[in-house]
N, C-alpha and C positions, 0 to 999 in steps of 0.2 A: 504494499500499501503507499501510494506516494502523494504528500499533500502537494498539490498543485492549484494554483489560479485560483483559490479561495473552495478548494473541493479535495475530496480525496480519490485517487485514481488505483486501480487495482491493476497493475502489471504480470506480465510474464514475462523472463528475462531469460537469454543463453548465449555464450560466447562472448571474446574479447576481440577488441579491433574500433574500425570507425563505426560510430552508431548508427543503425536501421532502424528508424520508428515505422510499424505497421499498426495502419488504421482499418478496421473491419465495418462492414457496412449495418444494414437491416435485412431480417431479422438475425444478427447474429452475435460473436462476441471474441474476443483475443484467442478463442480456439479454432476459428477458421483460416489460421496460420498455422495451424499444428504442422504441414507439410513443407514449411518454410523454414523454421528454427534451424533444423538439423542441417539441410545444404548452407543455408548462410553463416549459419556459427562456423560451418566448416571451410568455408571460403574466406576466414578473417575478419567476421564482423561482429560485432553487439547487437545482439535482435533483441528488442523490445516491441511488444503487442501489448497496447493498454485495453481493458474495456471502457469503451468511451463513456462520456459522462452519460445519465439514464440507462446505462446498461449495467448486467451482471453485477458484481460486487461493487463499483463505484457509486461512488454519491447521485441520488437521484434528484437534484433540486426540483420544488413543487412549483416555481414559477415558471412558465410555459416561457417569459422570454428571456432567460438563462440557458436556451439553447440556441441561440443565434449564433451564424457563420463567424464572429467574432469572439463568442465564447469558446467556440470549438478550435478555432486557429489558436486562440489564446492557451487552449490547455495543452496543446502540441509544442508550443513555444516553451512554456511552464516545464512540462516533462523534461524536455532537452536539457534546460539548465539543471533543473533538480535533480537528473542524471548526472551531473557535474560535466556536462558539456556543453561547447560554445557553437556546434553545429552540427548538423546531423542529414542521412538523406532519408526522404519519407516517400512510403509508399501507400496508398490507400486502393479499398475496393467499395463499390458500390456507393453508399453516403462517407467512406471513407476517403472516398476520391475527390470529391468534391472540397473536402478539408486539406485534403493534401496538394490539389491544386491551388486554392486560395492560402496556403500557409507559403508557397513557391511565390505566389503572388505577391503576397503582403509584407515577407518577412524572406528576401533573397539573400540577404547578408548571412541566414541561420540554415537556410537549406542547402546543400551540397549539390543535390539531384531530387526530381520528384518523378516517380513511377506512378501511372494511374490505371487501376484495371475496371474494364467494364464499362465506366462513366468518362468519357472524353475530358478535355478542360475547357472551364467556364468563359463562357463568353455573353457578358451582360446582355439582356435581350432590351426592346425598346418597351415592354409593359412587364407588370409583375406576374410572374408565373402561375401562382393560382387564380389569378383573375382568367390569364388568358385560356388556359384550361378550362375553367369554367364554363366560358364563351364556346370553346371550342368543340367540347365533348358534352355540352349541356349537363354538368356536375357529375360525369359518369366518369371520370377519368379516376384512378386511384389515388393521386395526389389531393386531390379534392374530398375526397371519402377518409382518407387518412388525417386530412386538417378538422375536420368536424370533430369537435368535443365528445369523448365519451363512447363513439360509434364503434368503433375499428378497436378499439381498447375492450370493450363488453365482449366481442365479437371472439376474438383471439384468446380472451381469457378462460371462455366457457371452457375450453379443452385446448390448454397452451399444447401439449404434446402432437395432438393431431392436426394443429394447426399450422404450427412449424411445419411438420411432416410434407403436409398439401401444399405449403409455401413454397418447402424446397424444390420438391417433385415439380412442380407446375412452370417452375422457373428456370429448370433444368434443361440441357439440352436431350436428357433422356423422353420429355414431357411430349406425346403428339402433338404436332404441329407447332413446335418450339419454333421461333424465329419469326412466325407472320406478324404483321402489322399489330394485328388487335388481340394480340394473344395474351393474355392476363393483365390488359392494360386499363379497362373498362369493364364498369359492372351496375348492377341497380343498388342505389344505396339503400334501398328499401330493404333487398333483400340479403345484403351483405356482399363483401369481396369475394369470401369463401365458397359463396354458392354455385357459382359455373365453374370449380375447379376440381379436379378428380383427386382423391385422398390415396395414393398408390397403395396402401396397404404395406408392402414390402418397399424396402429403402432400395434407390440405386448403390451400384456398386461401389460408387466414391464416397457414401458416409453409411455408417456402423449405428449400430442400436446403441453402443458406448458416445459415438459422437453425439445422436440425438438426445440420449440422456444429459450430455453435458449441456448442449444448448438449451433443453428445458428449463435447467436448473437455472439457467443464468435469468430468466424471466419469472421466479418464483414472486418476485415483486410486481409482476405485470409489464404492461407493454405501453403505458403512456409517457413514461420519460423518452423512449427509442419513438413515439409519434410525434413529440412534441417538436423533433427537428422539422418534420412536415409543416407544422404549424407556423413555422419559423420561415417559409420560403418566400412571401412578399416582404417581410419584415427585412431578410439579408438582401433584396432587390434595394431596397431602400438603404441600407447601411453600405452598399458597396458603389452606390454612387458616384464617390471621387474615384474609382477604378474602372467608369466605363470606358470600354475600347483599348485599355490596356492587357497587355499578353505577358503569359508565362516567360520569362528570359532565361531561368534555370534549367541546367539539361536535363532532359526529359523522355521518359519512355510512356506509350501505350499498348496495353495489350488487351484485346475484347477476343470473345467468342462470337461465331459466324451464327449461331442459333441463340444469342442475348437478346431478350426481348429491349434491351435498354437502347440496343444498336438499331432498334427500327423505330424509335421516339420521331415526332417529325422535326425533319431538318436533320435528325443526328446522321443519318448515313451519308449528307452532303458535308457536313462538317467532318467526320472520318477521311473522307477522302480529299479535303481540303488542308487537314492537319500540317502537313509537310511544310507549305506556305504559312498558315498562320500560327504555329507554333515555333519560333527561333531557334528554342532550344532541344527541339525534337533529334535525337542522336540516329533514329533510323525511322523507317515506315513503319506506320501502324503495326503490331504484331498481329494476324486474324489466324485463332485458333481454329481447325474444321472440328464441325460436332460439337463445339462447347456452346454450353447456355450460361447462366448469367453466374455460377458461383466458380468463377474462373480460378483460380488460384486450388480451389477444393476439387474441380471436375478433372483441371489439366495439372496438377502438380508438378510433372517432371517438366513441361514445357514453359511453365511459369518460372519454376525455379531458374530454367538454363536461362533463359532472358533475363531474369534480376542479377545474376552472378555474373554474367557478363557484361552487363548495363553497369554497376556497382563497382565493379573489379576495374572497368576501363575509367571510370571516375575516379576512383581510389588513387591510381596511376604509379 
């Protein structure tokens, strides 16, 4: 447990050398990086993965406003310094990716290199994201559902293990129709987000019952802290106005799966194709993993580890 930015964060740690901070997404925990600790530490890095605020054994502030992107970036910077380091490499997946990208954008003096899995770098749009998606999808986009107080919280809390199993399967490369533009992105708010998803019963090969046990235990305090991240999407848009038009100049790597639902978001395919020109620090073209869904480092650990070790070792110089 580490005191950081006014809260306490639970971390997992392994290895010695330059610091690499691994940031998980929703609905996950530090455990989503279980396959990366060994290879990265063996390559000569000190690897630290926190449960981010609102998750697992870390603090869950009650104030919804305490989950803004500035708080989340503050946690990363505070963690790096609390660990006795002046700088670090930062890697993020899903929600952890925007935190990693913004950390590099706001504090390039601290971030030696940044890697994002699934979610590409942030390019601030012209309109608040929740408002834009509310209009585009008539309130049925999952960001809007998650942002409504109490709805998804109650739905997922009724049977957390089944909810997590269903979410992990439905967004994976193993799900029927994975990668379709409409897959798992919209739903009927009155019926809930899980209503149109299939509980596989059996787990995919990349996930064990023990892994699901660990993940379920991390949500023993509920899902509200994690969902509060979505409730700050429009606020984040307001807070990042000073960086409108700014780009990440830190050395960068982007990895995604060709069956990842995030890669089908409106405008995202075009963004990915333009990253070599939009992202000055990109060290190689976007790494696309065939057959991989949303859970990048869990579904394809060997390929992800290879890309990360090559990227980080090159920057370590």
